The first five atom37 places (N, CA, C, CB, O) and aatype in JSON, in Angstrom:
{
  "aatype": [12, 11, 11, 9, 19, 0, 9, 0, 10, 10, 0, 0, 19, 0, 7, 7, 15, 15, 0, 13, 0, 10, 6, 14, 9, 14, 7, 15, 9, 16, 18, 7, 7, 5, 14, 0, 16, 1, 10, 5, 11, 0, 14, 19, 7, 15, 14, 19, 14, 8, 5, 13, 1, 0, 2, 7, 5, 10, 18, 2, 6, 16, 18, 9, 9, 5, 14, 3, 1, 15, 10, 11, 10, 19, 15, 1, 1, 16, 15, 15, 19, 0, 2],
  "atom_mask": [
    [1, 1, 1, 1, 1],
    [1, 1, 1, 1, 1],
    [1, 1, 1, 1, 1],
    [1, 1, 1, 1, 1],
    [1, 1, 1, 1, 1],
    [1, 1, 1, 1, 1],
    [1, 1, 1, 1, 1],
    [1, 1, 1, 1, 1],
    [1, 1, 1, 1, 1],
    [1, 1, 1, 1, 1],
    [1, 1, 1, 1, 1],
    [1, 1, 1, 1, 1],
    [1, 1, 1, 1, 1],
    [1, 1, 1, 1, 1],
    [1, 1, 1, 0, 1],
    [1, 1, 1, 0, 1],
    [1, 1, 1, 1, 1],
    [1, 1, 1, 1, 1],
    [1, 1, 1, 1, 1],
    [1, 1, 1, 1, 1],
    [1, 1, 1, 1, 1],
    [1, 1, 1, 1, 1],
    [1, 1, 1, 1, 1],
    [1, 1, 1, 1, 1],
    [1, 1, 1, 1, 1],
    [1, 1, 1, 1, 1],
    [1, 1, 1, 0, 1],
    [1, 1, 1, 1, 1],
    [1, 1, 1, 1, 1],
    [1, 1, 1, 1, 1],
    [1, 1, 1, 1, 1],
    [1, 1, 1, 0, 1],
    [1, 1, 1, 0, 1],
    [1, 1, 1, 1, 1],
    [1, 1, 1, 1, 1],
    [1, 1, 1, 1, 1],
    [1, 1, 1, 1, 1],
    [1, 1, 1, 1, 1],
    [1, 1, 1, 1, 1],
    [1, 1, 1, 1, 1],
    [1, 1, 1, 1, 1],
    [1, 1, 1, 1, 1],
    [1, 1, 1, 1, 1],
    [1, 1, 1, 1, 1],
    [1, 1, 1, 0, 1],
    [1, 1, 1, 1, 1],
    [1, 1, 1, 1, 1],
    [1, 1, 1, 1, 1],
    [1, 1, 1, 1, 1],
    [1, 1, 1, 1, 1],
    [1, 1, 1, 1, 1],
    [1, 1, 1, 1, 1],
    [1, 1, 1, 1, 1],
    [1, 1, 1, 1, 1],
    [1, 1, 1, 1, 1],
    [1, 1, 1, 0, 1],
    [1, 1, 1, 1, 1],
    [1, 1, 1, 1, 1],
    [1, 1, 1, 1, 1],
    [1, 1, 1, 1, 1],
    [1, 1, 1, 1, 1],
    [1, 1, 1, 1, 1],
    [1, 1, 1, 1, 1],
    [1, 1, 1, 1, 1],
    [1, 1, 1, 1, 1],
    [1, 1, 1, 1, 1],
    [1, 1, 1, 1, 1],
    [1, 1, 1, 1, 1],
    [1, 1, 1, 1, 1],
    [1, 1, 1, 1, 1],
    [1, 1, 1, 1, 1],
    [1, 1, 1, 1, 1],
    [1, 1, 1, 1, 1],
    [1, 1, 1, 1, 1],
    [1, 1, 1, 1, 1],
    [1, 1, 1, 1, 1],
    [1, 1, 1, 1, 1],
    [1, 1, 1, 1, 1],
    [1, 1, 1, 1, 1],
    [1, 1, 1, 1, 1],
    [1, 1, 1, 1, 1],
    [1, 1, 1, 1, 1],
    [1, 1, 1, 1, 1]
  ],
  "atom_positions": [
    [[0.82, -1.19, 0.0], [0.0, 0.0, 0.0], [0.87, 1.25, 0.0], [-0.94, 0.0, 1.2], [0.59, 2.21, -0.72]],
    [[1.92, 1.24, 0.82], [2.8, 2.41, 0.88], [3.47, 2.65, -0.47], [3.85, 2.23, 1.97], [3.68, 3.8, -0.87]],
    [[3.81, 1.56, -1.17], [4.46, 1.7, -2.49], [3.51, 2.36, -3.48], [4.91, 0.32, -3.02], [3.94, 3.18, -4.29]],
    [[2.25, 2.0, -3.44], [1.27, 2.57, -4.36], [1.11, 4.07, -4.11], [-0.1, 1.86, -4.22], [1.06, 4.86, -5.05]],
    [[1.02, 4.46, -2.85], [0.89, 5.87, -2.5], [2.14, 6.63, -2.93], [0.66, 6.04, -0.97], [2.04, 7.73, -3.49]],
    [[3.31, 6.07, -2.69], [4.56, 6.73, -3.08], [4.65, 6.88, -4.59], [5.77, 5.94, -2.56], [5.08, 7.93, -5.08]],
    [[4.26, 5.87, -5.33], [4.29, 5.93, -6.8], [3.3, 6.97, -7.31], [3.99, 4.55, -7.41], [3.61, 7.72, -8.23]],
    [[2.12, 7.01, -6.73], [1.11, 8.0, -7.14], [1.6, 9.41, -6.87], [-0.22, 7.75, -6.41], [1.42, 10.31, -7.7]],
    [[2.21, 9.61, -5.72], [2.75, 10.94, -5.39], [3.87, 11.33, -6.34], [3.26, 10.96, -3.93], [3.91, 12.46, -6.82]],
    [[4.77, 10.41, -6.61], [5.87, 10.67, -7.54], [5.34, 10.97, -8.94], [6.82, 9.47, -7.57], [5.87, 11.86, -9.6]],
    [[4.34, 10.25, -9.39], [3.76, 10.5, -10.71], [3.11, 11.87, -10.78], [2.74, 9.41, -11.05], [3.2, 12.56, -11.8]],
    [[2.45, 12.27, -9.71], [1.81, 13.59, -9.69], [2.85, 14.7, -9.76], [0.95, 13.76, -8.43], [2.67, 15.67, -10.49]],
    [[3.94, 14.55, -9.01], [4.99, 15.57, -9.01], [5.71, 15.58, -10.35], [5.98, 15.32, -7.86], [5.95, 16.65, -10.91]],
    [[6.07, 14.42, -10.86], [6.79, 14.33, -12.13], [5.93, 14.82, -13.3], [7.24, 12.89, -12.38], [6.45, 15.34, -14.28]],
    [[4.63, 14.64, -13.19], [3.73, 15.05, -14.26], [3.42, 16.53, -14.25], [0.0, 0.0, 0.0], [2.64, 17.01, -15.08]],
    [[4.0, 17.27, -13.33], [3.76, 18.71, -13.27], [2.36, 19.03, -12.77], [0.0, 0.0, 0.0], [1.76, 20.02, -13.19]],
    [[1.86, 18.22, -11.89], [0.52, 18.41, -11.37], [0.38, 19.79, -10.73], [0.17, 17.33, -10.35], [1.27, 20.24, -10.01]],
    [[-0.71, 20.44, -11.0], [-0.95, 21.75, -10.42], [-1.51, 21.64, -9.0], [-1.91, 22.55, -11.29], [-1.8, 22.66, -8.37]],
    [[-1.66, 20.41, -8.49], [-2.17, 20.23, -7.14], [-1.25, 20.86, -6.1], [-2.36, 18.76, -6.83], [-1.7, 21.27, -5.03]],
    [[0.05, 20.95, -6.41], [1.02, 21.5, -5.48], [1.47, 22.9, -5.88], [2.21, 20.59, -5.37], [2.33, 23.48, -5.21]],
    [[0.92, 23.45, -6.94], [1.36, 24.75, -7.45], [0.8, 25.87, -6.58], [0.91, 24.94, -8.91], [-0.33, 25.81, -6.1]],
    [[1.61, 26.9, -6.38], [1.16, 28.1, -5.68], [0.32, 28.94, -6.64], [2.37, 28.92, -5.13], [0.66, 29.08, -7.82]],
    [[-0.74, 29.48, -6.14], [-1.57, 30.38, -6.94], [-1.23, 31.82, -6.57], [-3.09, 30.08, -6.72], [-1.02, 32.11, -5.39]],
    [[-1.17, 32.72, -7.55], [-0.91, 34.13, -7.23], [-2.05, 34.72, -6.41], [-0.7, 34.95, -8.52], [-3.21, 34.33, -6.56]],
    [[-1.71, 35.67, -5.54], [-2.69, 36.38, -4.74], [-2.56, 37.87, -5.08], [-2.48, 36.12, -3.2], [-1.57, 38.26, -5.69]],
    [[-3.53, 38.71, -4.71], [-3.4, 40.13, -4.98], [-2.07, 40.67, -4.43], [-4.58, 40.91, -4.38], [-1.78, 40.51, -3.25]],
    [[-1.29, 41.29, -5.28], [0.03, 41.78, -4.93], [1.14, 40.98, -5.59], [0.0, 0.0, 0.0], [2.26, 41.47, -5.74]],
    [[0.83, 39.74, -5.99], [1.82, 38.92, -6.69], [2.07, 39.49, -8.08], [1.34, 37.45, -6.78], [1.19, 40.11, -8.67]],
    [[3.26, 39.28, -8.59], [3.61, 39.77, -9.94], [2.68, 39.18, -10.98], [5.07, 39.45, -10.28], [2.28, 39.87, -11.92]],
    [[2.35, 37.91, -10.84], [1.55, 37.23, -11.86], [0.06, 37.19, -11.55], [2.05, 35.83, -12.04], [-0.69, 36.47, -12.22]],
    [[-0.38, 37.95, -10.54], [-1.82, 37.99, -10.25], [-2.52, 38.67, -11.42], [-2.11, 38.76, -8.9], [-2.17, 39.79, -11.8]],
    [[-3.49, 38.0, -12.0], [-4.19, 38.53, -13.17], [-3.49, 38.21, -14.48], [0.0, 0.0, 0.0], [-3.87, 38.74, -15.52]],
    [[-2.48, 37.35, -14.46], [-1.77, 36.95, -15.67], [-0.31, 37.36, -15.65], [0.0, 0.0, 0.0], [0.15, 38.03, -14.72]],
    [[0.4, 36.96, -16.66], [1.82, 37.29, -16.78], [1.98, 38.78, -17.05], [2.5, 36.45, -17.9], [1.11, 39.38, -17.69]],
    [[3.07, 39.4, -16.58], [3.3, 40.82, -16.86], [3.49, 41.06, -18.36], [4.52, 41.33, -16.09], [3.95, 40.18, -19.09]],
    [[3.13, 42.26, -18.81], [3.22, 42.59, -20.24], [4.67, 42.62, -20.72], [2.57, 43.95, -20.51], [4.95, 42.25, -21.86]],
    [[5.59, 43.05, -19.86], [7.0, 43.07, -20.24], [7.67, 41.8, -19.77], [7.72, 44.32, -19.65], [7.33, 41.25, -18.72]],
    [[8.63, 41.33, -20.55], [9.36, 40.1, -20.23], [10.78, 40.45, -19.83], [9.36, 39.12, -21.42], [11.36, 41.42, -20.32]],
    [[11.35, 39.65, -18.94], [12.74, 39.85, -18.54], [13.63, 39.23, -19.61], [13.02, 39.22, -17.13], [13.78, 38.01, -19.67]],
    [[14.22, 40.07, -20.45], [14.98, 39.58, -21.6], [16.45, 39.31, -21.28], [14.88, 40.56, -22.72], [17.06, 38.45, -21.92]],
    [[17.03, 40.02, -20.33], [18.46, 39.89, -20.08], [18.79, 38.86, -19.01], [19.02, 41.21, -19.69], [19.91, 38.35, -18.97]],
    [[17.86, 38.55, -18.14], [18.12, 37.59, -17.07], [18.15, 36.17, -17.65], [17.05, 37.7, -15.95], [17.32, 35.83, -18.49]],
    [[19.09, 35.35, -17.22], [19.17, 33.98, -17.73], [17.97, 33.14, -17.3], [20.45, 33.32, -17.25], [17.4, 33.34, -16.23]],
    [[17.59, 32.19, -18.15], [16.52, 31.25, -17.82], [16.94, 30.5, -16.55], [16.25, 30.25, -19.01], [18.09, 30.1, -16.41]],
    [[16.0, 30.33, -15.65], [16.27, 29.65, -14.4], [16.66, 30.59, -13.27], [0.0, 0.0, 0.0], [16.81, 30.16, -12.13]],
    [[16.81, 31.88, -13.57], [17.18, 32.85, -12.55], [16.03, 33.08, -11.58], [17.61, 34.18, -13.18], [14.87, 33.13, -12.0]],
    [[16.34, 33.22, -10.29], [15.29, 33.55, -9.33], [14.98, 35.05, -9.36], [15.69, 33.12, -7.92], [15.88, 35.87, -9.56]],
    [[13.73, 35.39, -9.16], [13.29, 36.79, -9.1], [12.55, 36.96, -7.77], [12.37, 37.18, -10.33], [11.43, 36.47, -7.63]],
    [[13.15, 37.66, -6.8], [12.46, 37.87, -5.53], [11.44, 39.01, -5.64], [13.48, 38.18, -4.42], [11.61, 39.94, -6.42]],
    [[10.38, 38.91, -4.86], [9.34, 39.94, -4.84], [8.79, 40.02, -3.42], [8.19, 39.64, -5.89], [8.47, 38.99, -2.82]],
    [[8.68, 41.23, -2.89], [8.17, 41.44, -1.53], [7.04, 42.46, -1.58], [9.31, 41.9, -0.57], [7.16, 43.49, -2.25]],
    [[5.95, 42.18, -0.86], [4.85, 43.13, -0.78], [4.09, 42.91, 0.52], [3.9, 42.99, -2.0], [4.23, 41.88, 1.18]],
    [[3.28, 43.91, 0.88], [2.45, 43.86, 2.08], [0.99, 43.85, 1.69], [2.76, 45.05, 3.02], [0.58, 44.53, 0.75]],
    [[0.21, 43.06, 2.43], [-1.24, 43.02, 2.22], [-1.89, 42.44, 3.46], [-1.6, 42.19, 0.96], [-1.41, 41.45, 4.02]],
    [[-2.97, 43.04, 3.89], [-3.78, 42.54, 5.01], [-2.96, 42.27, 6.26], [-4.5, 41.28, 4.6], [-3.16, 41.24, 6.91]],
    [[-2.05, 43.15, 6.61], [-1.26, 42.98, 7.82], [-0.19, 41.91, 7.73], [0.0, 0.0, 0.0], [0.39, 41.53, 8.74]],
    [[0.08, 41.44, 6.53], [1.1, 40.4, 6.32], [2.18, 40.92, 5.39], [0.46, 39.12, 5.75], [1.91, 41.72, 4.49]],
    [[3.4, 40.47, 5.6], [4.5, 40.74, 4.69], [4.73, 39.45, 3.9], [5.81, 41.2, 5.45], [4.96, 38.39, 4.49]],
    [[4.67, 39.54, 2.58], [4.84, 38.37, 1.72], [6.18, 38.47, 1.0], [3.68, 38.26, 0.7], [6.52, 39.51, 0.44]],
    [[6.92, 37.37, 1.0], [8.16, 37.25, 0.24], [7.95, 36.1, -0.75], [9.39, 36.99, 1.18], [7.8, 34.95, -0.34]],
    [[7.95, 36.43, -2.04], [7.75, 35.42, -3.07], [9.03, 35.28, -3.89], [6.56, 35.8, -3.98], [9.82, 36.21, -4.02]],
    [[9.2, 34.1, -4.45], [10.29, 33.85, -5.37], [9.71, 33.27, -6.65], [11.36, 32.9, -4.75], [8.91, 32.32, -6.62]],
    [[10.11, 33.85, -7.77], [9.72, 33.38, -9.09], [10.96, 32.85, -9.79], [9.06, 34.52, -9.93], [12.08, 33.23, -9.45]],
    [[10.77, 31.97, -10.77], [11.86, 31.47, -11.61], [11.52, 31.82, -13.05], [12.07, 29.92, -11.42], [10.38, 31.63, -13.5]],
    [[12.51, 32.34, -13.79], [12.31, 32.68, -15.2], [12.29, 31.39, -16.02], [13.42, 33.66, -15.72], [13.23, 30.6, -15.97]],
    [[11.22, 31.19, -16.77], [11.02, 30.01, -17.59], [11.65, 30.2, -18.98], [9.52, 29.7, -17.72], [11.96, 31.34, -19.35]],
    [[11.84, 29.13, -19.76], [12.43, 29.26, -21.1], [11.66, 30.19, -22.03], [12.52, 27.9, -21.73], [12.26, 30.81, -22.92]],
    [[10.33, 30.31, -21.85], [9.56, 31.23, -22.69], [9.54, 32.65, -22.13], [8.13, 30.72, -22.84], [8.78, 33.5, -22.61]],
    [[10.39, 32.91, -21.12], [10.57, 34.22, -20.47], [9.41, 34.58, -19.54], [10.73, 35.29, -21.51], [9.35, 35.71, -19.06]],
    [[8.5, 33.65, -19.28], [7.44, 33.9, -18.31], [7.99, 33.64, -16.9], [6.18, 33.01, -18.6], [9.1, 33.13, -16.74]],
    [[7.2, 33.99, -15.9], [7.6, 33.8, -14.51], [6.76, 32.7, -13.88], [7.46, 35.11, -13.71], [5.55, 32.63, -14.07]],
    [[7.42, 31.84, -13.11], [6.73, 30.77, -12.39], [6.92, 31.01, -10.9], [7.27, 29.35, -12.8], [8.04, 31.1, -10.41]],
    [[5.81, 31.11, -10.18], [5.84, 31.3, -8.73], [6.22, 29.97, -8.08], [4.46, 31.81, -8.2], [5.52, 28.97, -8.22]],
    [[7.36, 29.97, -7.35], [7.84, 28.72, -6.76], [7.81, 28.71, -5.23], [9.24, 28.45, -7.23], [7.82, 27.64, -4.63]],
    [[7.78, 29.89, -4.6], [7.69, 29.89, -3.14], [7.09, 31.19, -2.64], [9.08, 29.67, -2.51], [7.17, 32.23, -3.28]],
    [[6.46, 31.08, -1.45], [5.89, 32.25, -0.79], [6.04, 32.04, 0.72], [4.39, 32.47, -1.19], [5.69, 30.99, 1.25]],
    [[6.56, 33.06, 1.38], [6.66, 33.05, 2.85], [5.9, 34.26, 3.37], [8.16, 33.07, 3.32], [5.87, 35.31, 2.73]],
    [[5.3, 34.11, 4.53], [4.57, 35.23, 5.14], [5.07, 35.47, 6.55], [3.06, 34.96, 5.15], [5.59, 34.58, 7.22]],
    [[4.9, 36.71, 6.97], [5.17, 37.07, 8.36], [4.29, 38.26, 8.7], [6.7, 37.42, 8.58], [3.85, 39.0, 7.82]],
    [[4.02, 38.44, 9.98], [3.21, 39.57, 10.41], [3.99, 40.87, 10.28], [2.74, 39.38, 11.87], [5.21, 40.9, 10.49]],
    [[3.3, 41.94, 9.93], [3.92, 43.25, 9.81], [3.76, 43.96, 11.15], [3.29, 44.09, 8.64], [2.64, 44.1, 11.65]],
    [[4.86, 44.39, 11.73], [4.81, 45.13, 12.99], [4.43, 46.57, 12.72], [6.17, 45.06, 13.74], [4.97, 47.21, 11.82]],
    [[3.49, 47.09, 13.5], [3.07, 48.48, 13.32], [3.8, 49.4, 14.24], [1.59, 48.63, 13.54], [3.56, 50.6, 14.22]]
  ]
}
């Protein structure tokens, strides 16, 4: 049983399943779609950090530049904003 669960999980991850993908939230660079301008000089695979505040939270996101020059959201961390 454990082998079946492990294989199913591995297949989902290897297949690029969106079940584990982060969704953009208001304030994210890709909220509402990809930005109109593309990062042309940064190498593919480069990380792009982004920080913003919303609803009393500080968000730190990291994007990775894809081969088609789009951005993929790969991580998000939150912390409370001190007033």
